[in-house]
C-alpha positions as CSV (number, residue, x, y, z in Angstrom):
1,M,-0.3,-0.9,53.3
2,T,-3.7,0.3,54.4
3,R,-6.8,-2.0,54.3
4,A,-8.3,0.2,51.5
5,A,-5.2,-0.1,49.4
6,K,-5.1,-3.8,49.8
7,Q,-8.8,-4.1,48.8
8,Q,-8.2,-1.9,45.8
9,A,-5.3,-4.1,44.7
10,K,-7.4,-7.2,45.1
11,D,-10.2,-5.7,43.0
12,V,-7.7,-4.8,40.2
13,D,-5.9,-8.1,40.4
14,G,-9.0,-10.2,40.4
15,G,-9.0,-11.1,44.1
16,G,-5.6,-12.6,44.6
17,G,-2.0,-13.0,43.5
18,I,1.2,-11.1,44.4
19,L,1.2,-7.3,44.6
20,E,4.5,-5.6,44.0
21,T,5.1,-2.3,45.9
22,E,7.6,0.5,45.6
23,A,9.0,-0.5,49.0
24,T,12.2,-2.6,49.5
25,V,13.5,-4.9,52.2
26,E,17.1,-5.7,53.1
27,F,18.3,-9.3,53.2
28,L,21.4,-10.3,55.1
29,G,23.0,-13.6,54.4
30,L,26.1,-15.7,54.6
31,L,27.7,-16.9,51.3
32,R,29.7,-20.0,52.0
33,L,32.3,-20.4,49.3
34,R,32.5,-23.7,47.4
35,H,36.3,-23.7,47.8
36,A,38.2,-21.8,50.4
37,V,40.1,-18.8,48.9
38,H,43.8,-18.3,50.0
39,S,44.0,-14.5,50.1
40,E,46.3,-11.6,50.7
41,A,45.5,-9.6,53.8
42,D,44.7,-6.6,51.7
43,A,41.5,-8.3,50.7
44,L,40.2,-8.5,54.2
45,A,37.2,-6.2,55.1
46,L,36.6,-5.6,51.4
47,V,33.1,-4.2,50.6
48,H,32.1,-4.6,46.9
49,K,28.9,-3.9,45.0
50,V,27.5,-6.9,43.3
51,K,24.5,-8.3,41.5
52,L,23.1,-11.7,42.4
53,G,20.7,-12.6,39.6
54,Q,18.5,-9.5,39.2
55,Y,19.1,-8.1,42.7
56,S,21.7,-5.6,43.7
57,G,23.7,-5.5,46.9
58,E,27.1,-5.8,48.5
59,V,29.5,-8.5,49.4
60,L,31.5,-8.1,52.6
61,L,34.7,-10.0,53.3
62,P,35.6,-10.9,56.9
63,G,38.1,-8.9,58.9
64,P,40.0,-7.6,60.7
65,H,40.9,-4.7,58.4
66,P,44.5,-5.0,57.2
67,A,45.3,-1.6,58.5
68,V,44.7,-2.7,62.1
69,L,46.1,-6.2,62.2
70,S,47.4,-7.1,65.6
71,P,50.8,-8.7,66.1
72,W,51.0,-12.4,65.2
73,N,51.0,-14.8,68.1
74,G,52.5,-17.7,66.2
75,R,49.3,-19.6,65.4
76,P,46.5,-19.1,62.8
77,R,43.6,-17.1,64.2
78,R,39.9,-17.2,63.2
79,L,38.8,-14.4,61.0
80,Q,36.3,-11.9,62.4
81,P,32.9,-10.9,61.0
82,P,33.0,-8.1,58.3
83,P,34.1,-5.1,60.3
84,M,32.5,-2.6,57.9
85,D,28.9,-3.6,58.8
86,T,27.8,-3.9,62.4
87,A,24.8,-6.1,61.3
88,F,27.3,-9.1,61.1
89,Q,29.2,-8.5,64.3
90,D,27.3,-11.1,66.4
91,V,26.9,-13.7,63.6
92,E,28.6,-17.0,64.2
93,A,30.2,-18.4,61.1
94,E,33.4,-20.1,59.9
95,W,34.7,-16.9,58.3
96,G,38.2,-18.3,57.8
97,L,41.7,-18.2,59.3
98,L,44.3,-15.5,59.4
99,N,48.1,-15.8,59.4
100,S,49.1,-12.2,59.8
101,A,52.8,-13.0,60.0
102,A,52.8,-13.8,56.3
103,G,50.0,-11.4,55.5
104,L,47.8,-14.2,54.3
105,A,44.3,-15.4,55.1
106,T,42.0,-18.2,54.1
107,V,38.4,-17.0,53.4
108,N,35.6,-19.5,53.8
109,T,32.5,-17.3,54.2
110,M,31.4,-13.8,53.0
111,G,28.6,-11.5,54.2
112,L,25.9,-10.6,51.7
113,R,23.5,-7.6,51.9
114,L,20.8,-7.5,49.2
115,T,18.0,-5.1,48.5
116,L,14.8,-7.0,47.6
117,P,11.4,-5.7,46.4
118,F,8.7,-5.8,49.1
119,K,5.7,-7.8,47.9
120,V,2.3,-8.7,49.4
121,D,0.6,-12.1,48.9
122,L,-3.0,-11.0,48.5
123,D,-4.4,-14.5,49.0
124,V,-3.1,-14.8,52.5
125,D,-2.6,-11.1,53.2
126,R,1.1,-11.2,54.3
127,P,4.5,-10.2,52.9
128,A,6.0,-12.2,50.1
129,T,9.7,-12.3,49.1
130,D,11.9,-13.6,46.4
131,L,14.1,-15.6,48.8
132,E,13.6,-18.9,47.0
133,E,15.0,-17.3,43.8
134,V,17.9,-15.8,45.8
135,Y,18.8,-19.1,47.3
136,R,18.7,-20.8,44.0
137,S,20.9,-18.1,42.4
138,A,23.4,-18.2,45.2
139,D,24.6,-21.7,44.4
140,D,25.5,-20.9,40.8
141,W,26.8,-17.5,41.8
142,T,29.4,-18.8,44.3
143,E,30.5,-21.5,41.8
144,R,31.0,-18.8,39.2
145,L,32.9,-16.6,41.6
146,G,35.3,-19.5,42.4
147,S,35.9,-20.1,38.7
148,W,36.7,-16.5,38.0
149,L,39.1,-16.1,41.0
150,A,40.9,-19.3,39.9
151,Y,41.0,-18.1,36.3
152,I,42.5,-14.7,37.3
153,V,45.2,-16.1,39.5
154,G,45.9,-19.1,37.3
155,G,45.1,-22.1,39.5
156,P,43.0,-23.5,42.3
157,T,42.5,-21.0,45.2
158,A,42.5,-23.6,48.1
159,F,45.2,-25.6,49.7
160,L,44.8,-29.2,48.4
161,S,46.2,-32.5,49.6
162,P,45.4,-36.1,48.8
163,N,44.0,-38.6,51.2
164,L,46.5,-40.0,53.7
165,P,48.2,-43.1,52.5
166,A,46.9,-46.4,53.8
167,L,50.4,-47.5,54.9
168,R,52.8,-45.6,57.2
169,S,56.2,-46.6,58.5
170,V,56.3,-47.4,62.2
171,A,59.9,-46.3,62.5
172,A,59.4,-43.0,60.6
173,P,55.7,-42.3,60.5
174,Q,56.2,-38.9,59.0
175,A,58.3,-40.0,56.1
176,T,55.4,-41.2,54.0
177,L,53.4,-38.1,54.7
178,L,56.2,-35.8,53.6
179,Q,56.2,-37.5,50.2
180,E,52.5,-36.5,49.7
181,A,52.7,-33.2,47.9
182,L,50.4,-30.4,49.1
183,Y,49.2,-27.9,46.5
184,W,50.0,-24.4,47.5
185,P,47.8,-21.9,45.7
186,S,48.6,-18.4,44.6
187,A,47.2,-15.8,46.9
188,V,44.1,-13.8,45.8
189,D,44.7,-10.1,46.5
190,G,42.1,-7.3,46.9
191,W,42.2,-6.4,43.2
192,H,41.6,-10.1,42.2
193,W,38.6,-10.2,44.5
194,G,37.1,-7.1,43.2
195,H,37.6,-8.0,39.5
196,G,36.3,-11.5,40.1
197,L,33.2,-10.2,41.8
198,D,32.6,-7.8,38.9
199,H,32.7,-10.6,36.4
200,T,30.5,-12.8,38.5
201,S,27.9,-10.1,38.8
202,T,27.6,-9.8,35.0
203,G,26.7,-13.5,34.8
204,D,29.3,-14.4,32.3
205,D,31.7,-17.4,32.7
206,P,35.5,-17.6,32.3
207,P,36.8,-19.6,29.3
208,L,35.9,-23.2,29.8
209,S,39.3,-24.4,28.7
210,H,40.9,-22.6,31.6
211,V,38.3,-23.9,34.0
212,M,38.9,-27.5,32.9
213,A,42.7,-27.0,33.2
214,I,42.2,-25.8,36.8
215,T,40.0,-28.7,37.7
216,A,42.7,-31.0,36.3
217,Q,45.2,-29.3,38.6
218,S,42.8,-29.8,41.6
219,A,42.2,-33.5,40.7
220,A,45.9,-34.2,40.4
221,A,46.6,-32.6,43.8
222,L,43.7,-34.6,45.4
223,G,44.9,-37.9,44.0
224,D,42.1,-38.3,41.5
225,T,44.5,-39.2,38.7
226,R,42.0,-40.4,36.1
227,A,39.9,-37.3,36.3
228,A,43.1,-35.2,36.2
229,V,44.2,-36.7,32.9
230,L,40.7,-36.6,31.3
231,D,40.1,-33.0,32.4
232,A,43.6,-32.0,31.2
233,V,43.0,-33.3,27.7
234,T,39.5,-31.9,27.6
235,A,41.0,-28.5,28.4
236,V,43.4,-28.7,25.5
237,E,40.6,-29.8,23.1
238,L,38.6,-26.7,24.1
239,A,41.6,-24.5,23.8
240,L,42.3,-25.9,20.3
241,A,38.8,-25.2,19.3
242,T,39.1,-21.6,20.4
243,W,42.4,-21.2,18.6
244,L,41.0,-22.6,15.4
245,Q,37.9,-20.5,15.6
246,D,39.9,-17.3,16.1
247,R,41.6,-17.9,12.7
248,V,38.3,-18.0,10.8
249,N,36.6,-14.8,9.6
250,P,34.3,-13.7,12.5
251,Q,31.8,-12.6,9.9
252,R,31.3,-16.2,8.9
253,P,29.8,-18.0,11.9
254,D,28.6,-20.7,9.5
255,V,32.2,-21.5,8.5
256,R,33.2,-21.7,12.2
257,A,30.4,-24.1,13.0
258,A,31.2,-26.3,10.0
259,L,34.9,-26.3,10.9
260,L,34.3,-27.5,14.5
261,K,31.8,-30.1,13.3
262,R,34.4,-31.5,11.0
263,V,37.1,-31.8,13.7
264,Q,35.1,-32.9,16.7
265,M,37.6,-35.5,17.8
266,L,41.0,-34.7,19.3
267,G,43.1,-36.3,16.5
268,P,41.6,-34.4,13.6
269,R,41.6,-31.2,15.6
270,L,45.3,-31.6,16.4
271,Q,46.1,-32.3,12.7
272,L,44.2,-29.3,11.5
273,A,46.0,-27.1,14.1
274,R,49.3,-28.4,12.9
275,D,48.4,-27.8,9.3
276,W,47.6,-24.2,10.2
277,G,51.0,-23.7,11.8
278,L,50.6,-24.6,15.4
279,K,53.7,-26.0,17.0
280,L,53.0,-28.4,19.9
281,P,55.5,-29.4,22.6
282,S,57.6,-32.5,21.6
283,D,56.3,-34.4,24.7
284,F,52.7,-33.7,24.0
285,Q,51.8,-37.2,23.0
286,Q,53.7,-38.7,25.9
287,R,52.3,-36.4,28.6
288,L,48.7,-36.0,27.4
289,V,47.5,-38.2,24.5
290,K,48.8,-41.6,25.5
291,P,47.8,-41.3,29.2
292,R,44.3,-40.1,28.1
293,N,43.9,-43.0,25.7
294,R,44.8,-45.6,28.3
295,V,42.4,-44.0,30.9
296,A,39.5,-43.7,28.4
297,H,39.9,-47.1,26.8
298,E,41.4,-49.3,29.5
299,G,40.2,-47.7,32.7
300,W,43.8,-47.2,33.7
301,S,44.7,-45.3,36.9
302,P,47.9,-43.3,36.2
303,P,50.3,-42.6,39.0
304,R,50.1,-39.2,40.5
305,Y,53.3,-37.9,39.0
306,M,51.8,-38.6,35.5
307,A,48.6,-36.9,36.4
308,E,50.5,-33.9,37.6
309,M,52.6,-33.8,34.4
310,A,49.4,-33.9,32.3
311,A,47.8,-31.1,34.3
312,T,50.9,-29.0,34.1
313,A,51.3,-29.5,30.4
314,A,47.6,-28.8,29.7
315,R,47.8,-25.6,31.8
316,A,50.8,-24.3,29.8
317,L,49.1,-25.1,26.5
318,V,45.8,-23.6,27.4
319,V,47.4,-20.3,28.5
320,D,49.4,-20.2,25.3
321,L,46.4,-20.9,23.0
322,V,43.8,-18.9,24.9
323,P,45.7,-16.0,26.7
324,L,44.3,-14.4,29.8
325,Q,41.8,-11.7,29.0
326,Q,43.5,-8.3,29.1
327,C,41.0,-6.9,31.6
328,C,41.9,-9.8,34.0
329,Q,45.6,-8.8,34.1
330,E,46.3,-6.9,37.3
331,P,47.5,-3.3,36.6
332,D,50.8,-2.2,38.1
333,D,49.2,0.5,40.3
334,A,46.6,-1.9,41.9
335,V,48.9,-2.6,44.9
336,E,49.6,1.1,45.4
337,E,45.8,1.8,45.4
338,T,45.2,-0.9,48.0
339,S,47.9,0.5,50.3
340,R,46.4,4.0,49.9
341,R,42.9,2.8,50.9
342,A,44.3,1.0,53.9
343,G,46.1,4.1,55.0
344,E,42.9,6.2,54.7
345,W,41.0,3.7,56.7
346,W,43.7,3.6,59.4
347,A,43.7,7.4,59.6
348,W,39.9,7.5,60.0
349,R,40.0,4.8,62.7
350,N,42.6,6.8,64.7
351,G,40.8,10.2,64.4
352,L,43.1,11.6,61.8
353,R,40.5,11.8,59.1
354,D,36.9,13.2,59.5
355,E,35.1,11.1,56.8
356,M,35.0,7.4,56.7
357,P,36.8,6.2,53.5
């Protein structure tokens, strides 16, 4: 910007402030995921357009590209920087781990490229950016992305294990460890990633009942049994509210609001759902209501198996009462499309295709 243009801007703006220009600047960043995402190899090297707050850009998953995976050497290997953008090639980060024998990877970090407006601070005569807003938005954005991915695949996306037990046998030190169940997540494939990023970019959230059911699963796997039981029952309460609301005329929001106000507690909500024809599992009280009452009113710490049963029962009920959104159900041709894209990339890499896919 020329000196005359700056002076003219100051005159118009009253001598100071922030001047917005038509120019833009690129911001490169690293998005550290709140929870690691156990992924199919077809998600590696994914480049997907996103919106973070009001800013547009791209998310880049680490590599290598699945079309050029090298043979497995028997041990997990570190993921590489996103191969589709040379700007990240020398960036040191914990991108994740690859186990190419099983075609699986654990993604910890993603690359982010954003386009930001170029501004000038007229008071100090130097560039001004919206980076503070970007950093603030990134925390909520990554949390929302994790919730969407978990919602789409139906459970936590990370490997989870409880703390090691305080006592171990001297004669068989591994025996106690083997009894400690490790949660194995469903793998997030390329379609799941893309769909989850699309939802996250819109700023909407997945159904809270599903989110709470998933946090109950996580808490049970990590050994936080009180939180698992409380979150499990909360998930069911939220799902019941949705189920009841869906049976009221959508043109009468006042009736919906009055209905939920009348059945705020779990007991009345359950009774109304039964009156309206909902059939609950025969072990509902034993697995969910009784453990929840003891936790809430006595501070009881349930054993892990009871927390796991509560989380499992809640998950099944939530999915039944609030089915997965139709758009979040992976189409049959998604895997074929991923394989086609990988083949095109491999052909370009080996000189058999002129244009980069």
